[in-house]
N, C-alpha and C positions, 0 to 999 in steps of 0.2 A: 516403440520409441516415438512415433508420430503423435500419439495421444499424450505422452509425457511432455513433449515440446509444446503442444497446444495449451496444456494446463499451466506449465511454467510461464508461458507467454501471457496468460490471463492474469498472473500475479503482477505484471507491470501495467495492466490496464485498470486504472483506478476509477471508482465511482466517487467523484468529488462533488462538492456543492455546485460546481459549474458543469452541468451536464453537456452544454453546448461547447463547441470549440471557442475558446476565448479569442475575442477580436484583437488584432494587433493594430495599433494606431500609426505606426511608422514602418509600414511595409513588413517584410519577412524578418523576424527577429530569431535569435537562437532558441528562445522558449517555444516558438512555433515549430522550428525545425526539430527540436528535441521531442516535442509531442508526437511528431509524425514518424520519427525513426525509432522510438522506444519499442514498438511492437516487433519490427524485424530484428532489433538488437536482442529482444527477448528470446527469439528463436536461436540466435547464435549462442547466447549465454546458456540456454538450456542444454545444448550439446556439450559446451565446454564444461558445464557444471558436472554432468554425469561422467565425462571423461576424466576430470581431475579429482573427483571425489575419492577419498581413501577412508571409508567409514570403518569404525570398530563398533563392537557391541556397546561399549560405554558411550561413545560419541553419539550413537543413534538414540540411546535413551535420554541423554542430556539434551540433545537437539529437540527431541519430541516434547520434552518438558518445557523448553523455552518457546516452542511453537504455540502451546496452548493459550497463554495470555494474549498473544498476537491475534489468534483466531477469535477469541472472546471480544477483544477490543474492536476488531473489524466488524464482527457480527452486531455488536451494540450500535456502532456508528451507522451501519447500513440500514438499521431499523429506525433511525431518526432522520437521516438526511432526506431532503426533498429538493432534488435538483431543479434549479432555475425558478422554482415556485416561491421560495422564501429563503431568507437567511437562517440557516439552522444553528441554533445556539443551545439546544437542549441535549440531554444525554452527554456523551463524551465530548460533544462540541462546546459544552460549557467549561471544559477544562483545557482543551487544546484545539486550535483552529484546523488541524489536519489529523484527526484520529485515524483515518484510513491509511494515510501514509505512515503514521507512527506505528500502526499495527503491522504494516508491511515491513517496516524496519525490524520489528521484533521477529517476524517470520524469517526475514533474511538472516538475522543472527542465529536463529534456530537451524536453518539450513546450513549455514557456515559451520556451526558446531558439529552438526551431523556429518558433514563432508570431510572435516578435519584436513583442510588444505589452505595454507596461507595465501596462495594465489587466488583462490575463490574470494577470500576476504578482501584482497586488494581490488579485484574486479568489481565487487559489490560497492565498495567505497567510491571507486572511480565512476561507476554508473550513477550513483546517487549524486555525486558532485557535479557531473557533466550533464546529466539528463534530468534528474528529478528536482533538483533545486531550481533550475530555470523553468520547469513545468509548473512547479508550485508558485513561483513568482508570477508567471503568466496568468494562472488561475486567480491569484489574488487581485491582479489588475482588473480582471473581468468582474469579480465580485464587488470590488470597490466601485466600478462603473454602474453595476446593476442594482446594488442595494445601498441606499443612502446611509443606513445605520452600520455599515461594515467598518467605517473608520473608528467608531467608538468601540465596537467589538474587538477590532484588532489591537486597540490600545490596551485593552484589559486582559485579553486572552493570548497566551504565547503561541507562536507559530507551530512549535512542535512539542517542547517539554511541557507537561501538564502543570497547571496551577493547582494549589491545594484545595481551594474552594470553588464551587461552580459560579460561573458568570451570571449576573442578573437573577431574576426570580421566575424565569420562564421554565416550565417543566412540561414539555410535550411528551405524550405517551409513546412508548416503544411500539412499533408496528411490525409484526411478523410478515405482513403482506409486503411492506417495503423491502424487508430483508429478502424475501423470495423474488420480488420484482427485480432487485439488483443482482440476483443470482449469486449472492455471497456464499451460498452453500458450496459453490465450486471451489472456493478456497480450501475448505475442509477436505473435499474430495481430492484436490490437488496435493495437499500435504500428505494424505494417506498414500497416494500413488507414488509420490517422490520417495517417501520413506521405504515403501515396498521395493522400489527399484534399488535403493541403496542396500537394503537387506539382501536382495538377490546378488548384488555386486560383492557384498561381504562374503556370502556363502560360496560364490563361484570364484 
């Protein structure tokens, strides 16, 4: 159980373009608080998720199929992003400003389908609204302060829902070394472990 909690907790620890803690200009804001409490909330949610999950064979298969594109998106994004070094606009970042968060939303949808419990869906939506939206807003303020071309980028690339064509003409190569450095493989391991736990709960 402890390993499962750690893995689920890691799903709420994003590798965004802003690797450093975004600075707040007016004291402690909710985005700063949200960033700090999302890890302990991840522990609590992991326990609640396993407790509330009511998986079936069909829900597990459907959930696993939904998880796959989320893992692919996060894997592609982690191989392009260079935290704090430059504004990443290549790969998935040419279509959405937050491909890692979008990938996490897809993963959350897959887990919700696999667990087959409306309370889990409600908790996920609540956490996204109260925790992740303020965190994303805080990171955007940091990026806007750090990279002068972020304003133009944000005007052309949606915050979450992808645009149909890539932004600009910049095409940075995917780097497996960056993928490995960001330990994005842990997301795949985590998905397998969580699904395995749900299978055990289904059987027992």
